N, C-alpha and C positions, 0 to 999 in steps of 0.2 A: 311606300308610306316613309316621311322624311323621319330622319333619327331625333330630334325633339318630339315628333309626333308619339313615336316608338316609345320615347321616356316618358312623355306624359300618360301613355295607355298605361305602362308597366306601374307608374307611381299610383294610379288609379287602380289597376288591379291588386297593390297590395293593400291598400286602404279598404277596398270593399271585401278582401279575401281575408284581411286581418280581422274587420268587424266579425264576417261571418266564423272566423277560427276562435275568436274570444268568446262567443255566444256558444259554440259548440264546447270548449274548454269547461266552461262554466256549467253547463248540462252534465259534463261526462263528470266534475267536481259533484255535482249533487248525487248524480246515481252511485258514485263510489264511497261516498261518505254516509250516504242513507244507506246503504246495503250492509255496509260494515257496521253502521250501528245496530241495523238489525241482527245482524249475523252474533254480535257481539253483547246483545241485550240490554244496551245504554238508552236510557228513556229518551223520549221525543223531542222534550224540552230541555235536556241535557245538552252540555257544548260537546262536538263533536271530540272523538279521543285523538290523540296526537297519531296514534296508528293509522288512522283512516288517512290523514292528510299526507302522511309518509309514504302511504301506498299509492295516492293520487300522484304525487311528485315522480315518484319510481314508473310508474305509468306513463306519464308524459315525458319524462326520460328516455325511456325503452322506444316510445314511439318516435320520439324525437332523434335516437341514434339510428331508428331504421331510414327514417327519411331524409338526414343529412347524407347517409352512405347510399343511397340510391342513385340512380340516374337520371332522375328530374333535372330539368333545366333549371338555372340559375334564379331566373323569377319566381319558380313555383316554390323554390326552397326558400328566399328570400320571403315571399309571403308567409310559409309556415314559420319561420323564424319570430315572426309577431307573435304566436301561440304561448310558445313554451316561455317567451321572455317575460309575456304579460303575465304568466301564470307564478312565473318565479318573482315578478314584483308585487303581485298582490298577494301572495302566501307570506312574502318580507311584511307589507302592510299588516295583514292579519298577524303574525308572529310580535310585531311590536305595537299592537293596537292598546292604546292609553298612555303609551310614549308620547313625547313630543314630536309634533310632525316636522321638526327639523332632524331628529333622527332617524326618522323613515326615508326623509330626501336623501339624507346621507347614506345612508345603507344602499337604497336604490341607485345613487350617484356611483358608487363603488363597483356596482354590479354592472351598470351600464357602461362606465369606461373601461373594466375588464374585458366586455364584450366588443366594444371599439377599437380597443387593442389589438385585441386578436384578431380580428376583421381586418385591420391595418396591414399586422404582420401576415396574414395570408395573401394579402393584396386580394381580397374578393372585390366583387363588383358592386357599384354604387347602390345597387339596390337594395344590398343587406342593411349597408349606412341608412339607408332612407326607411327601411321597416324599424331599425332600432330609434330613428327620431321620430318617426311615428309614435312607436308605442311609449316613448317617455312623454309625449305630448299629451297621449290619452290618459296616461296613469296620473301625470300632474293636473290634469283637468280635472279628472276624477276627485285627485285629493284636495284642490283647492275650491271646488264647488261641492264637496263631500258627497258626490255620487255611492248612493248605497248598491251594492252589488247583488 
């Protein structure tokens, strides 16, 4: 297989894998938040407590730590990067709900630029950069077209 074909296949894997991971992440969020609400005795129609969101973020960070420290190849790690990055952007959007969309975009941009800077300093593969830009595109699409999660 030629190099450009491998690169196209890698990009395809990141897009499809990222989409699957987004859905799994939001299913996990539902399970963690719903179960914490049951344990804490919060009413069903009440907003989820901050503790449940924090627990979810901690769980995603722990999973990410294990994945990024593992011996998986760079394509799988780059694909996985889409999930925690999207979770962080979505939680940021939820945290600033009701604020100006420009504020949310600005905070998201700071997060994205920090990740890109880290990837650049570590001289990581183009696949990681592609994963970040893919997440940016999906997040902006969801914001512009007001996609509800």
